[in-house]
C-alpha positions as CSV (number, residue, x, y, z in Angstrom):
1,X,20.8,6.7,-12.4
2,X,21.3,4.3,-9.8
3,X,25.1,3.2,-9.4
4,X,24.6,0.3,-7.0
5,X,27.3,-0.3,-5.0
6,X,29.9,1.4,-5.6
7,X,32.6,0.7,-3.5
8,X,32.2,-3.2,-4.1
9,X,32.7,-2.7,-7.7
10,X,35.5,-1.6,-7.6
11,X,37.1,-3.1,-4.3
12,X,36.5,-6.1,-6.9
13,X,38.4,-4.7,-9.8
14,X,42.0,-4.7,-6.7
15,X,41.6,-0.8,-6.0
16,X,41.6,0.7,-2.3
17,X,37.9,2.0,-1.3
18,X,37.2,5.3,1.5
19,X,34.0,6.5,2.2
20,X,33.2,9.8,3.6
21,X,31.0,12.7,4.2
22,X,31.5,15.2,0.7
23,X,30.9,17.9,3.3
24,X,33.6,17.6,5.8
25,X,36.8,19.0,5.0
26,X,39.3,17.1,7.9
27,X,37.8,13.8,6.1
28,X,38.9,14.7,2.9
29,X,41.9,15.4,4.1
30,X,42.3,12.6,5.9
31,X,40.9,10.2,2.8
32,X,43.8,12.9,0.4
33,X,46.2,11.4,3.1
34,X,45.3,8.2,2.9
35,X,45.6,7.9,-0.7
36,X,49.0,9.0,-1.2
37,X,49.8,6.5,1.3
38,X,47.9,3.1,-1.0
39,X,49.8,1.2,-3.1
40,X,47.4,0.0,-5.6
41,X,44.5,2.6,-7.5
42,X,42.6,4.5,-4.7
43,X,38.9,4.8,-5.4
44,X,37.6,8.4,-3.2
45,X,33.1,8.1,-2.8
46,X,32.3,11.3,-1.2
47,X,29.0,11.8,-1.0
48,X,27.3,15.4,-0.9
49,X,23.5,16.5,-0.7
50,X,23.7,18.5,-4.2
51,X,23.1,22.1,-2.9
52,X,23.2,21.7,0.9
53,X,22.3,24.5,2.4
54,X,21.1,27.0,-0.4
55,X,17.4,26.3,0.8
56,X,15.9,27.0,-2.6
57,X,18.9,24.1,-3.7
58,X,19.2,21.7,-2.1
59,X,18.3,18.1,-3.5
60,X,17.0,19.6,-6.1
61,X,18.8,18.8,-9.5
62,X,16.8,21.6,-11.3
63,X,19.9,23.2,-10.1
64,X,23.0,20.6,-11.5
65,X,24.7,21.7,-14.1
66,X,22.3,25.4,-13.9
67,X,23.2,29.2,-15.3
68,X,22.3,30.7,-12.7
69,X,20.1,33.5,-12.8
70,X,21.9,36.8,-10.7
71,X,18.6,37.5,-8.6
72,X,18.9,33.4,-7.4
73,X,23.1,33.7,-7.1
74,X,22.7,36.0,-5.4
75,X,20.1,34.8,-2.6
76,X,22.1,32.0,-2.2
77,X,25.3,33.5,-2.0
78,X,23.6,35.6,0.9
79,X,22.1,31.9,2.8
80,X,26.3,31.0,3.1
81,X,27.6,33.5,4.2
82,X,25.2,33.7,7.3
83,X,26.9,29.4,7.2
84,X,29.5,30.7,6.8
């Protein structure tokens, strides 16, 4: 469901907003430190890719709230362990 310019909506309500790459731990930690020092309410919008790093899951909404078949879970673990 499109949300439009979510950041701008929160800014108009007086919030501090920061948009980050939700896969980048450096950006996540930096945003959390920034939020800790803000005096207003804070919104961190972490842009992510659904299923990032797993070939059959990436950008496939079927896996958004999926219970997971054991063979698919094992295949995903193997693909992710090759990356990390």
